[in-house]
C-alpha positions as CSV (number, residue, x, y, z in Angstrom):
1,M,72.1,126.8,37.2
2,I,69.0,129.2,36.9
3,H,65.5,128.8,36.5
4,R,62.9,131.3,37.0
5,R,58.9,130.1,37.9
6,G,55.9,131.2,35.4
7,A,53.5,133.5,37.1
8,E,50.9,130.9,35.4
9,N,52.2,129.0,38.2
10,A,50.9,130.8,41.1
11,E,47.2,130.3,41.8
12,R,45.7,131.4,45.3
13,T,44.2,128.7,47.4
14,D,43.4,128.3,50.9
15,K,44.2,124.1,50.9
16,N,47.3,122.7,52.5
17,L,48.0,119.8,51.4
18,C,51.8,119.1,51.4
19,G,52.7,120.0,55.2
20,L,54.7,123.5,54.9
21,G,51.9,125.9,54.5
22,V,53.2,127.1,50.9
23,S,51.8,125.0,48.3
24,A,49.3,122.2,46.8
25,V,49.1,120.8,43.4
26,N,45.4,120.2,41.6
27,S,44.6,117.4,39.3
28,T,46.3,119.3,36.6
29,G,49.6,119.5,38.2
30,K,49.4,123.0,38.0
31,V,51.5,124.4,41.7
32,K,48.8,126.1,44.0
33,S,50.3,128.7,46.1
34,V,49.0,129.4,49.3
35,S,50.1,131.5,52.6
36,Q,53.9,131.3,53.1
37,P,55.6,130.9,56.2
38,G,58.0,133.3,57.3
39,S,61.9,131.7,57.8
40,E,61.3,131.0,61.5
41,Q,58.3,129.0,60.9
42,L,59.6,127.0,58.2
43,V,62.5,126.0,60.6
44,F,60.1,125.2,63.1
45,R,58.2,122.8,60.4
46,L,61.2,121.0,59.3
47,C,62.1,120.5,62.4
48,T,59.4,119.3,64.3
49,K,56.7,118.0,61.5
50,S,59.0,116.5,59.0
51,F,60.6,113.2,58.2
52,L,63.8,115.2,59.2
53,S,62.9,115.8,63.0
54,F,64.7,112.5,64.1
55,W,67.8,114.1,62.9
56,S,67.7,117.7,63.0
57,Y,69.3,120.6,65.1
58,P,67.4,123.8,64.8
59,S,70.0,126.9,65.2
60,P,72.8,124.9,66.3
61,R,76.0,127.1,67.5
62,S,80.0,126.8,67.3
63,K,81.6,126.0,70.4
64,N,83.8,128.6,70.9
65,S,81.8,131.6,69.4
66,G,78.4,130.4,70.6
67,K,77.0,131.9,67.4
68,E,74.7,130.3,65.5
69,L,76.1,128.0,62.6
70,C,73.0,127.6,60.4
71,D,69.5,127.3,60.9
72,I,68.9,123.6,60.6
73,L,71.8,121.3,61.0
74,V,70.8,117.4,60.2
75,V,72.9,114.4,60.7
76,C,72.4,111.1,60.0
77,D,75.6,109.1,59.6
78,P,77.5,109.3,57.4
79,D,75.5,112.1,55.8
80,V,75.5,116.1,57.0
81,I,72.6,118.6,55.4
82,V,73.4,122.5,56.4
83,F,70.3,124.9,55.6
84,S,70.7,128.1,55.9
85,V,66.8,130.0,55.7
86,K,66.8,133.4,54.4
87,E,63.9,135.5,53.8
88,I,64.1,138.5,51.9
89,G,61.0,140.3,50.5
90,L,61.6,141.5,46.7
91,R,61.3,145.0,46.2
92,D,60.2,146.9,43.2
93,S,62.2,149.6,42.3
94,G,61.2,149.9,38.7
95,D,64.5,148.2,37.5
96,E,63.6,144.6,37.7
97,S,66.8,143.0,36.7
98,V,68.4,145.8,39.6
99,D,65.8,144.0,42.3
100,W,66.5,140.4,41.0
101,E,70.4,141.1,41.8
102,R,69.5,142.6,45.0
103,W,67.5,140.1,46.1
104,R,69.6,137.3,44.9
105,K,72.7,138.6,46.9
106,K,70.6,138.6,50.2
107,A,68.8,135.6,50.1
108,I,71.2,133.0,47.8
109,D,74.5,134.6,48.2
110,E,74.1,135.0,51.8
111,S,73.0,132.1,52.5
112,C,75.8,130.4,50.8
113,K,78.5,132.4,52.9
114,Q,76.8,130.7,55.7
115,I,76.7,127.4,54.7
116,Y,80.1,127.0,53.6
117,G,81.0,129.0,57.0
118,A,79.0,126.2,59.4
119,E,80.9,123.7,57.0
120,R,84.0,124.8,57.6
121,W,83.6,124.8,61.6
122,I,82.3,121.3,61.4
123,N,85.4,120.0,59.7
124,S,87.1,120.8,62.9
125,A,84.2,119.9,65.4
126,K,83.5,116.5,67.1
127,N,80.3,117.1,68.2
128,V,76.9,119.1,67.6
129,V,76.1,122.1,69.6
130,T,72.9,122.7,70.6
131,R,71.6,126.3,70.7
132,K,71.3,125.8,74.1
133,G,75.1,125.1,74.3
134,E,74.6,121.4,74.9
135,I,76.8,118.6,72.9
136,A,74.8,116.4,71.1
137,L,75.8,113.5,68.4
138,P,79.3,113.2,67.0
139,F,80.1,114.1,63.5
140,P,80.2,111.3,61.0
141,D,83.9,110.7,60.7
142,I,85.3,113.1,58.0
143,S,86.8,109.9,55.8
144,R,83.4,109.0,55.1
145,R,81.4,112.0,56.0
146,R,78.8,113.2,53.1
147,V,78.5,117.0,53.1
148,H,74.7,118.4,51.6
149,R,74.6,122.0,51.1
150,V,70.9,123.3,50.9
151,A,69.8,127.2,50.6
152,V,66.1,128.3,51.4
153,A,65.3,131.4,49.6
154,L,61.8,132.9,50.6
155,G,60.6,136.1,49.5
156,G,61.4,135.7,45.4
157,Q,57.4,135.8,44.5
158,G,58.4,133.2,41.8
159,K,59.7,136.2,40.1
160,A,63.4,136.4,40.5
161,P,65.5,134.0,39.4
162,I,66.6,130.8,41.3
163,Y,70.6,130.5,41.1
164,F,71.9,127.0,42.2
165,G,75.6,125.1,41.4
166,D,79.2,125.4,42.9
167,F,79.4,129.4,44.4
168,G,83.2,128.6,44.7
169,R,83.4,126.0,48.0
170,G,81.2,123.1,46.9
171,F,77.6,122.5,45.3
172,V,74.7,124.5,46.9
173,H,71.0,123.1,46.0
174,V,68.9,126.3,46.3
175,F,64.9,125.8,46.6
176,D,62.4,128.6,46.6
177,E,59.1,127.8,48.8
178,V,57.2,126.0,46.1
179,S,60.2,123.8,45.1
180,L,61.1,122.4,48.8
181,D,57.6,121.6,49.5
182,I,57.3,119.6,46.2
183,V,60.4,117.8,46.4
184,M,59.6,117.2,50.5
185,N,56.2,115.7,49.8
186,E,57.4,113.4,46.8
187,L,60.7,112.3,48.5
188,D,59.2,111.8,52.1
189,T,62.1,109.9,53.4
190,I,65.7,111.0,54.6
191,S,67.2,108.2,52.4
192,D,65.1,109.0,49.6
193,F,66.0,112.8,50.0
194,I,69.5,112.3,50.4
195,K,69.4,110.2,47.2
196,Y,67.7,112.9,45.2
197,L,70.3,115.6,46.7
198,D,73.1,113.1,45.8
199,D,72.0,112.3,42.9
200,K,71.7,116.1,41.5
201,E,75.0,116.9,42.5
202,R,76.1,114.1,40.6
203,L,74.0,115.5,37.6
204,Y,75.8,118.6,37.3
205,L,79.2,117.6,38.2
206,S,79.4,115.3,35.6
207,G,78.9,118.3,33.1
208,T,75.1,118.3,32.1
209,E,73.4,121.3,31.7
210,T,69.6,122.5,32.4
211,I,67.7,125.6,30.7
212,F,64.9,126.2,32.5
213,T,61.7,127.9,30.0
214,S,59.9,128.4,33.3
215,G,58.7,126.7,35.8
216,G,61.2,125.4,38.6
217,E,63.1,122.8,40.2
218,E,59.7,120.8,40.5
219,D,60.2,120.3,36.8
220,L,63.7,118.8,37.4
221,L,62.1,116.2,40.1
222,A,59.3,115.3,37.7
223,L,62.3,114.3,35.3
224,Y,64.0,112.1,38.5
225,L,60.9,110.6,39.1
226,H,59.9,109.5,35.2
227,R,62.9,107.9,35.1
228,G,62.6,105.9,38.1
229,R,64.3,107.9,40.4
230,E,67.3,108.2,38.2
231,F,69.0,111.5,36.5
232,P,70.2,110.6,32.6
233,G,74.1,109.2,33.0
234,A,75.5,110.9,29.9
235,P,76.6,114.7,30.6
236,G,74.7,116.3,27.9
237,L,71.8,119.4,27.5
238,V,68.4,118.8,29.3
239,V,65.8,121.7,28.4
240,L,62.9,121.4,31.1
241,D,59.9,123.8,29.7
242,G,58.0,123.8,32.6
243,E,55.3,121.3,31.8
244,L,57.1,117.8,33.5
245,W,55.5,118.2,36.9
246,R,52.1,119.0,35.5
247,A,52.2,115.8,33.2
248,I,53.6,113.8,36.3
249,A,51.1,115.1,38.8
250,G,48.4,115.1,36.7
251,K,48.5,111.6,36.0
252,A,45.7,109.3,37.1
253,E,47.8,107.1,39.0
254,Y,49.8,109.6,40.6
255,R,46.6,111.3,41.8
256,A,45.1,107.8,43.4
257,N,48.7,107.5,44.8
258,T,48.3,110.7,46.5
259,T,44.7,110.3,47.5
260,L,45.9,106.5,49.0
261,L,48.5,108.4,51.0
262,D,46.4,111.3,52.5
263,H,43.9,108.8,53.6
264,S,46.6,106.9,55.3
265,G,48.0,109.5,57.3
266,L,51.8,109.2,55.5
267,Q,51.8,112.4,54.6
268,W,55.4,113.7,54.5
269,G,54.7,115.8,57.7
270,H,54.7,112.3,59.3
271,A,56.6,110.1,57.3
272,K,59.6,107.9,59.0
273,D,62.4,106.4,58.0
274,E,64.8,104.5,60.0
275,P,68.3,105.9,60.6
């Protein structure tokens, strides 16, 4: 599946509401981009400032080679989330299609290769190995383990199309700066986040196809939230026109709930869910 964020969704602002320093949402639901973090800063914040901090390992190693396995490994029995984060600048050669293809290979395809390699090692390992080489939590038993593959592609500037799906060895979720921030702001516990990943993968494995006319993953999330955190059950075609997220975020009850969360200190950077 492919989506491309429209340029109309990229207004500048100095206000950071969502914790990653990536995006915010105004009263009409329009996405407003702010200073974009580098890959190292994003990994640091995900591992220390988000609900993932209780179960995450930055830059874990493979026991034998000592090489970095992935950027973040999350273990919350029975679930394992493998994150690969790539920050690749989008060049301007004068040929847009060539620039997009080069960016995709480095920002998305390389992440998928790293994720698949990490999963292959995990399947033969017993414990997480930290970046310092220390033995950490055991992996859930393979008979009930659920692996979620997440690639974060930075640097596309909302111009390069985002691809997600099965790249050969299992479904990979691909987020850009804006969509990751919105998803983690709305699904601010690990159980909610994992359920969304699982439900989304099931949606596409069922045969459902989506067409993004503009916007991005936030519009798919809006559909999910509108239906009570469920996707359509029957396989079919879903057309997302780029206005769904604005419609949801622009509702008075949504803004009231967001204000309540801001004042209560329950933004996603501080939310907690028990394992």
